MIMIDO-693423 format. One record per atom (N, C-alpha, C): y, x, z; residue in three letters. Coordinates in steps of 0.001 Angstrom, whole numbers, plus 500000, padded with zeros to 6 digits. Atoms other than C-alpha are relative to their C-alpha. Layout:
BEGIN
YXZALA;...
This chain:
BEGIN
498687499407500304MET;939557879247294900MET;500962499704501148MET;498991500209498974THR;942235879765297560THR;501351499760499350THR;498670500321500507ILE;945758878483297095ILE;501022500514500988ILE;498961499461499136SER;948806880260298463SER;501121498986500153SER;498912500920499705TYR;951335877983300156TYR;501355500656499832TYR;498685499358499947ALA;954110880504300555ALA;500620500145498627ALA;499461499835501347HIS;954429881025296824HIS;500410498673499369HIS;499575501305500483MET;954910877275296364MET;501340499604500609MET;498809500385499265LEU;957893877248298698LEU;501212500773499520LEU;498760499361500417ARG;961366877966297333ARG;501143499314500744ARG;498941500637499243PHE;964154877359299771PHE;500954501023500590PHE;499107499170499196SER;967142878739301615SER;500182499264501314SER;499901500646498697THR;967475878078305337THR;501349500249500626THR;498771499815499218SER;970514877521307514SER;499862499171501267SER;500077500694498729PHE;970745876555311176PHE;501405499573500426PHE;498706500478499541PHE;973571874397312464PHE;499769498870500986PHE;500109501020498966ASN;973968872273315584ASN;498559499766500429ASN;501387500141499573GLY;970353872986316434GLY;499109499351498972GLY;500785500675501024LYS;969159871481313155LYS;499634500971498895LYS;500454499155501102LEU;967194873055310323LEU;500160499237498700LEU;499823500646501298SER;968148872251306725SER;499759501015498909SER;500129499076501113PHE;967067873816303463PHE;499837499269498680PHE;500058500589501322THR;967202873179299728THR;498737500420499286THR;501280499784500666SER;964344873135297269SER;500046501073498934SER;499954498960501018ASP;965601875665294731ASP;501281500797500126ASP;498844499113499894ASN;968132878397294137ASN;501246499450499321ASN;498832500613500617LYS;970501876013292360LYS;500695499044500969LYS;499347500831498999GLY;971301874160295554GLY;499623498538499943GLY;500401501404500083ARG;969575870911294561ARG;499156499662501213ARG;500697500376498773ARG;968313869071297636ARG;498920498967499699ARG;501070500989500134THR;965067867201297914THR;500297498842500937THR;499801501123499114GLN;964746863884299666GLN;499624500401501433GLN;500280499700498605LEU;964737863969303483LEU;498666499383500385LEU;501312500482499575LEU;961233863667304927LEU;500006499787501509LEU;500012500234498560PRO;961172861979308352PRO;498628500329500584PRO;501245499658499332PHE;958532863292310773PHE;499905499177501283PHE;500082500901498864ALA;957635860459313140ALA;499295500639501190ALA;500789499435498911SER;955184862563315139SER;500552501319500523SER;499487498697499619LEU;957368865641315511LEU;500588500010501409LEU;499415500143498672LYS;958999864361318743LYS;501285500814500158LYS;498704499336499982ARG;962167866226317794ARG;500849499375498894ARG;499312500754501054PRO;964159863621315846PRO;501305500628499550PRO;498735499403500409ASP;967283865810315801ASP;499815501086498948ASP;500271498983501026ASN;965563868266313433ASN;499859499326498642ASN;500068500551501347ASN;966315867242309871ASN;499432501062499069ASN;500675499011500826ILE;963935869020307504ILE;499843499473498582ILE;500104500373501401ILE;964144868894303733ILE;498987500926499344ILE;501142499231500484ILE;960983870028301973ILE;499945500042498480ILE;500260499877501427ASP;960313871344298483ASP;498925498984499623ASP;500982501027500368PRO;958505868432296760PRO;498655500583499580PRO;501273499388500383LYS;955875870876295452LYS;499127500248501226LYS;500743499775498766VAL;954906871786299008VAL;499499498678500556VAL;500393501323499513ASP;954867868135300019ASP;498828499464499189ASP;501077500466500874SER;952662867318297023SER;498708500761500266SER;501174499177499721LEU;950329870198297807LEU;499323499550501291LEU;500568500471498730GLN;949894868925301359GLN;499299498662499850GLN;500678501275500245ASP;948930865527299994ASP;498536500213499637ASP;501367499713500411GLY;945797867202298657GLY;499127500565501105GLY;500783499473498872VAL;944754868616302044VAL;499164498874500602VAL;500896500998499403LYS;941796866806303592LYS;500203499974501509LYS;499721500134498578TRP;943397866062306950TRP;498966499068500624TRP;500975500890499362ASP;941038864488309467ASP;500678498697500392ASP;499456501321499685ASP;941526860984310889ASP;501188500054500958ASP;498841499837499128LYS;944098862405313303LYS;501121500784499302LYS;498983499292500774GLY;946038864142310537GLY;500007501492500235GLY;500085498585499675LEU;944811867621311491LEU;499032500744499090LEU;500926499119500710ALA;943116870550309783ALA;499909501293500803ALA;500174498720499306VAL;941706873799311160VAL;500964501024499413VAL;499084498949500433ALA;944272876616311017ALA;499566501305500663ALA;500490498712499519ILE;943069880220311345ILE;501054501064499741ILE;499037498915500147ALA;945448883122311975ALA;499247501308499792ALA;500688498759500358ARG;944411886424310390ARG;501013501126499829ARG;499111498838500105ASN;945962889900310599ASN;500083500461498545ASN;499806499666501405VAL;947441890766307200VAL;499559501425499677VAL;500368498611500248ASP;946664894483307613ASP;498533500287500303ASP;501365499663499586THR;943357894658309481THR;498955499023499505THR;500964501023500391GLY;941775891435308260GLY;499363499323501195GLY;500589500585498803ALA;940893890612311876ALA;500449498560500172ALA;499655501378499685ILE;940752886918312772ILE;500585499985501403ILE;499289499948498737LEU;943294886516315558LEU;499705498813500894LEU;500216501209499211MET;942827882937316674MET;499760498822499068MET;500182501229500758GLN;941969879416315572GLN;500650498852500757GLN;499389501177499397GLY;943905876243316200GLY;499948498859499008GLY;499920501124500925PHE;944816873009314476PHE;501451499834499550PHE;498652500217500532ALA;947777872124312294ALA;500064498640499324ALA;499737501188500803ASN;949267868945310891ASN;501062500348498974ASN;499019499722501048ARG;951778868582308088ARG;501254500667500560ARG;498782499465499415GLU;954728869275310382GLU;499824501458500437GLU;500257498626499561ALA;953099872435311775ALA;500039500960498814ALA;499993499153501193VAL;952589873806308281VAL;501422500155499469VAL;498607499913500439PHE;956155872940307276PHE;500783500972500873PHE;499292499124499065SER;957439874681310397SER;499601501457499796SER;500485498639500241THR;955275877740309702THR;500655500600498764THR;499414499518501247LEU;956606878035306165LEU;501491500277500139LEU;498550499834499886SER;960246877653307169SER;500390501081500994SER;499654499022498967SER;960250879804310316SER;499305501333499809SER;500857498821500194ARG;957625882324309139ARG;499375500457501320ARG;500727499770498762LYS;956062882069312624LYS;498829499017500038LYS;501189500863499988ALA;952506880719313024ALA;500191498854500989ALA;499785501199499187THR;952854877151314312THR;498793499083499901THR;501187500849499933PHE;950067874812315408PHE;500365498654500624PHE;499830501280499331PHE;949610871281316761PHE;499068499971501198PHE;500792500062498779SER;948445870977320355SER;499399498611500158SER;500666501297499849ARG;945860868228320649ARG;500118499478501433ARG;499918500434498602SER;946128868170324457SER;501401499501500360SER;498621500386499701LEU;949931867930324534LEU;500614499101498933LEU;499522500831501116SER;950308866053321218SER;501389500432499526SER;498723499487500484THR;953135868302320084THR;499783501320499265THR;500081498720500686LEU;953851871332317927LEU;500189501134500998LEU;499737498798499207TRP;953707874812319444TRP;499912501221499098TRP;499959498763500773THR;954575878180317969THR;499382501117500816THR;500627498897499307LYS;952350881088318915LYS;501055501052500344LYS;499027499007499570GLY;954487883480320983GLY;501269499416500593GLY;498757500587499510GLU;957125880973322103GLU;500218500260501491GLU;499848499645498591THR;956428881893325753THR;499747501484500251THR;500364498589499787SER;954897885390325440SER;500785500958499104SER;499304499195501022ASN;957035886609322494ASN;499022500776499106ASN;500999499389500878ASN;953768887701320842ASN;499817499116498769ASN;500023500845501192TYR;954592885912317608TYR;499036500554498954TYR;500749499573501186ILE;952442886017314493ILE;500920499756498812ILE;499016500079501082ASN;954849886764311643ASN;499290499795498667ASN;500756500439501167ILE;953662885006308511ILE;500436500688498712ILE;499767499412501320HIS;953337886765305157HIS;499558499050498891HIS;500484500950501001ASP;951412884037303320ASP;499142498955500701ASP;500846501076499479VAL;949500880807303866VAL;499045499581498893VAL;501006500336500999PHE;946259879943302088PHE;499202498751500385PHE;500946501112499838LEU;944098876849301609LEU;498654500425499433LEU;501308499705500579ASP;940360877058301045ASP;499774499125498768ASP;500249500672501278CYS;938784875776297824CYS;499856498482500151CYS;500160501443499767ASP;937989872366299364ASP;501212499389500683ASP;498770500449499331ARG;941420872136300997ARG;499710499317501326ARG;500376500548498697GLU;939849871509304380GLU;500479500882501157GLU;499542499104498945SER;941193874511306291SER;501125500885499469SER;498799499235500322ILE;944244876772306369ILE;499912501384500634ILE;499899498657499434ILE;944722880507306857ILE;501466500406500076ILE;498688499401499800TYR;947921881891308343TYR;499799501507499946TYR;500143498557500166LEU;948065885473307084LEU;501267500670500507LEU;498786499452499426GLY;950430887448309268GLY;499788501251500827GLY;499993498790499181LYS;951318890403311463LYS;500382499618501426LYS;499684500366498614PRO;951121889886315250PRO;500950500992500652PRO;499080499134499270ASP;953867891242317510ASP;499328500656501200ASP;500706499468498834GLY;951378891868320310GLY;498640499350500105GLY;501313500631499824PRO;948058890661321762PRO;500061498505499688PRO;500015501417500357THR;947093887249320428THR;499386499150501107THR;500726500788498997CYS;944702886112323166CYS;500761499968501330CYS;499331500122498699HIS;946031884827326504HIS;499403500949501041HIS;500621499040499092THR;943623887284328162THR;500601501394499850THR;499429498692500277GLY;945610890168326696GLY;499232500769498942GLY;500785499363501051ALA;942968890979324092ALA;500741499909498670ALA;499340499961501299GLU;944048891849320572GLU;499773498708499225GLU;500321501269500639THR;942281888759319218THR;499232499134501005THR;500770500900499135CYS;940556885737320741CYS;498492500188499816CYS;501419499801500303TYR;937250886957319304TYR;499559501373500485TYR;500463498724499434TYR;935818889653321579TYR;498601499876500604TYR;501343500194499458THR;932393888223322490THR;498982499997498879THR;501051499915501012SER;929478889329320318SER;498762499237500469SER;501201500766499654VAL;926569886883320323VAL;498795500923500082VAL;501126499060499984PHE;924146889705319512PHE;500011500824501287PHE;499898499268498743ASP;925461891680322493ASP;499558499122501169ASP;500369500931498932SER;925023888599324669SER;498494499828500095SER;501451500157500005LEU;921397888290323617LEU;499288501246500527LEU;500621498743499586LYS;920719891949324425LYS;500247500324501463LYS;499655499631498627GLN;922437892211327802GLN;500762498884500686GLN;499314501039499240GLN;923867890088330563GLN;501500500255500065GLN;498589499656499919GLU;927141891962330910GLU;500594500107498593GLU;499353499990501312ILE;929496891405327967ILE;501285500811500074ILE;498778499203500058GLU;932147893975327088GLU;501106499185499336GLU;498925500858500501ARG;935394892047326660ARG;500888500712498979ARG;499150499267500952ASN;936964894829324586ASN;499311500227498657ASN;500714499868501268ARG;934404894556321773ARG;500499498919499067ARG;499355500971500877LEU;936393892876318992LEU;499244499829498693LEU;500575500256501321ALA;935264891298315739ALA;500887500682498971ALA;499162499190500876LEU;936619894024313465LEU;499348500232498647LEU;500512499612501307SER;936278894941309806SER;499358501374500116SER;500723498721499960SER;934187898003308949SER;500922501180500277SER;499071498894499839LEU;937213900313308728LEU;500491500089501442LEU;499496500000498640TYR;938542899259312118TYR;498886500200501023TYR;501132499705499122SER;935075899366313684SER;499784501506500072SER;500120498543500025LEU;934898903005312586LEU;501092500627500849LEU;498893499487499198GLU;938324903651314096GLU;499707499832501490GLU;500322500276498603SER;937166902052317355SER;498938500959500523SER;501072499081499600THR;934023904211317454THR;500535501417500204THR;499422498661499885ILE;935985907419316843ILE;500857500101501260ILE;499165500016498800SER;938462906460319582SER;499143500071501257SER;500899499967498852GLN;935549905883321957GLN;499448501413500222GLN;500475498612499881ARG;934221909386321216ARG;501079500877500644ARG;498895499240499416LYS;937662910749322110LYS;500095499747501503LYS;499998500347498572VAL;937550908887325441VAL;498867500713500725VAL;501161499347499392GLU;934084910303326132GLU;500241501488500200GLU;499657498582499849LEU;935447913800325569LEU;500812500215501272LEU;499132499883498825ALA;938096913280328232ALA;499215499769501293ALA;500789500328498814GLU;935534911821330632GLU;498782500903500145GLU;501127499066499996GLU;932986914518329769GLU;498663499282500185GLU;501288500684499973ASN;930187912046329235ASN;499588499625498582ASN;500514500363501308GLY;928093910732326377GLY;499260501154499347GLY;500792498991500694LYS;925859912592323962LYS;500857500824499038LYS;499285499194501009PRO;927005915463321687PRO;499958499289498652PRO;499971500634501319SER;928032914255318241SER;500882500802499064SER;499178499329501015TRP;929552915501314989TRP;501458499595500141TRP;498623500478499828THR;932624913355315615THR;500700500762501121THR;499404499273498883LYS;933219915080318956LYS;500301501447499609LYS;499754498636500468ARG;932894918487317326ARG;501283500054499175ARG;498800500041500839LEU;935561917512314810LEU;501252499771500851LEU;498852500339499162LEU;937838916112317533LEU;500539501202500769LEU;499566498856499199ILE;937952919419319415ILE;500211501262499166ILE;499880498820500861ASN;938018921775316410ASN;500882499678498799ASN;499049500338501074ASP;941151921368314272ASP;499666500722498697ASP;500293499213501198LYS;940113924134311883LYS;498818499411499237LYS;501167500612500625LEU;936712922550311214LEU;500373498680499346LEU;499595501305500520LEU;938278919125310736LEU;500834500145498734LEU;499122499835501163CYS;940993920310308340CYS;499259500588498802CYS;500774499433501109SER;938448922258306314SER;499261498920499226SER;500689501111500650LYS;936825918929305535LYS;500948499131499182LYS;499025500908500611ILE;940044917383304263ILE;500876500655498949ILE;498939499495500856ARG;942477919764302640ARG;499537501040498990ARG;500152498932500990LEU;942770922104299703LEU;500696501234500556LEU;499440498788499400ASP;943293925617301068ASP;500176501074498922ASP;499719498988501010ILE;944981928121298738ILE;500566501255500680ILE;499502498751499421SER;945364931742299845SER;499742501144499017SER;500062498956501001TRP;946125934621297494TRP;499343499495498730TRP;500636500508501223HIS;943756934300294526HIS;498723499250500309HIS;501222500731499640VAL;941064932440296441VAL;500369498546500275VAL;499757501420499796VAL;941035928685296205VAL;498770499393500658VAL;501111500628499284SER;938870926947298771SER;500229498498500029SER;499841501447500078VAL;938471923252297968VAL;499174499358501101VAL;500749500656498938SER;937478920988300833SER;498727499400499431SER;501328500434500445GLU;933828920090300581GLU;499967498536499596GLU;500111501441500241GLU;934240916314300791GLU;500832499566498796GLU;499131500396501108ALA;937209915938298402ALA;499457500527498678ALA;500561499410501216ASN;935567918270295884ASN;498810499187499499ASN;501178500764500393GLU;932323916303295902GLU;500375498619499474GLU;499518501288500509LEU;934256913063295406LEU;500485500154498561LEU;499486499763501351CYS;936039914500292358CYS;498870500286499014CYS;501132499678500879GLN;932746915769290963GLN;499290498746499490GLN;500652501234500466THR;931418912219290765THR;500705499432498776THR;499240500412501183LEU;934195911511288257LEU;499776500969498856LEU;500119498970501036GLU;933973914780286369GLU;498598500058499392GLU;501393499937500471ASN;930172914637286113ASN;499435498633499650ASN;500404501369500340ASN;930082910897285454ASN;498778499548500812ASN;501097500402499123GLU;927832910282288452GLU;500070498498500277GLU;500061501458499825ASP;926775906768289478ASP;500941499528501113ASP;499039500605499087ARG;928912904380291522ARG;499625500199501465ARG;500448499841498618LEU;926786904672294669LEU;500335501390500532LEU;499662498636499618ARG;927340908425294713ARG;501493500112500312ARG;498555499988499773THR;931102907908294422THR;500347499333501323THR;499751500720498745ALA;931063905383297267ALA;499616500857501202ALA;500478499161498915SER;929073907785299443SER;500975501139500309SER;499078498884499802GLU;931469910691298894GLU;501350499518500520GLU;498738500546499500MET;934521908482299439MET;499880499653501473MET;500228500312498584ALA;933004907364302750ALA;500177501257500847ALA;499842498733499273ASP;932866911027303816ASP;501478500377500143ASP;498575499665499973VAL;936526911570302884VAL;500734499103501002VAL;499353500938499094LEU;937624908430304749LEU;499679500315501448LEU;500439499719498641TYR;935594909296307819TYR;500762501192500590TYR;499344498807499474HIS;937044912789308208HIS;501513499800500136HIS;498566500279499903ALA;940576911576307517ALA;500300499143501228ALA;499779500874498850MET;940207908910310207MET;499804500737501319MET;500128499168498800VAL;939013911481312734VAL;501319500721500255VAL;498706499323499853LEU;942257913390312065LEU;501052499035500537LEU;499047501005499500LEU;944260910178312612LEU;499816499790501495LEU;500284500210498582THR;942537909726315971THR;500495501182500831THR;499509498810499297VAL;943320913318316987VAL;501516499903500189VAL;498544500115499954LYS;946988912571316208LYS;500477498697500640LYS;499672501287499383ASP;946837909187317999ASP;500733499070499034ASP;499440500889501020VAL;947715907406314754VAL;498941498959499648VAL;500935501070500322LYS;946065904028314262LYS;499972499790498493LYS;500086500272501433VAL;945051902677310888VAL;501128499067499575VAL;498798500703500412ASP;948513901143310752ASP;500540500633498729ASP;499712499432501308VAL;948633903373307691VAL;499927498872498962VAL;500129501134500919LEU;947563900123305988LEU;501296499210499932LEU;498711500685499992GLN;950860898575307040GLN;501002500751499127GLN;499120499182500841VAL;952706901469305394VAL;499707499732498528VAL;500393500272501382LEU;950731900846302204LEU;500504498636499551LEU;499564501349500359ARG;951542897123302274ARG;501496499974499735ARG;498552499981500169GLN;955249897873302629GLN;500412500656498687GLN;499695499349501276ARG;955042899934299447ARG;499598499155498790ARG;500482500823501112PHE;953554897104297375PHE;501087499693498985PHE;498909500406500894SER;956927896102295961SER;500861501179499568SER;499217498810500324GLN;958113899689295490GLN;499255500881499002GLN;500597499084500965SER;957482901998292561SER;499513501250500708SER;500548498789499399GLY;955230904885293570GLY;500831501221499655GLY;499162498880500433ILE;957435907253291588ILE;501276500050500830ILE;498774500058499214GLU;960554906067293394GLU;499741500362501457GLU;500336499718498605GLU;958801906271296761GLU;499859501505500227GLU;500170498553499881LYS;957849909908296152LYS;501354500712499916LYS;498667499412500120LYS;961428910705295077LYS;500762499873501321LYS;499295500213498731SER;962724909205298332SER;499516500973501059SER;500544499032499038ARG;960401911491300294ARG;500644501366499788ARG;499410498699500332VAL;961775914543298473VAL;501444500060500471VAL;498588500021499613SER;965391913501299097SER;500156500049501518SER;499937499988498542LYS;964738912855302799LYS;499693501385500546LYS;500379498669499560LYS;963067916229303149LYS;501143500983499750LYS;498882499120500332SER;966016917934301424SER;501126499840501013SER;498955500263499025GLU;968432916255303838GLU;499688500658501345GLU;500424499404498732GLN;966402917478306824GLN;500138501515499957GLN;499909498549500156ASP;966313921019305430ASP;501468500443499989ASP;
């Protein structure tokens, strides 16, 4: 079972004279001041919600007071980087909402992005079931790796075993983003006029063919339902098995993602979906109608 840190933290923050201070609840009651001997910034007075402090007591810090901290993209699921954190780093992450780690070589805290401005903006923090490691779930402002790569994980061991030359742009991506990467590569091959013919390339250069796979086309009294969407709906209407539904949904997703690539739109559509989590779908649709009316 994972445990979310962010939901245990209730505070308000205020900065004054270079110091950070916050209360433990919305009634203004203050917790006891927790001194951080190893922080090396004695002018920072930090007051912590006792629930968070108690939760950290259960973390299995190593003999140096550290635990593995992994930063993960909240939208793509990609693992961005791995570092180490101590209690102060976690407190700082929760209060600043920027991924903060502990540098073992410099023996001090460091916030990812403090020199490059490529911060990782935290949405939640999780502990694993054994409380031995931490996940910083967030949205990066830019490349995470110092090499300029999107993540620090771009070396495939299987690729290394097959060939001597390693492609540095091959990232450890989820299935959805791997598909996006493959489609984008087909688009590059079109521009360079190389590579083998493929169905994806046919779709990329034929808007009419691509749209016929996605939309419902109504003209006069003839209704032409897109092949893929129709077959997906039939699995519900005909009570077909789950594997059939998954297969048809894969077709719909694939063709929709080809269209996104044609329009140079990344799967940041997932970010749009996340932003709607706290919004009523009915209200969101109404806002679209009102915006469209204003434009008209």
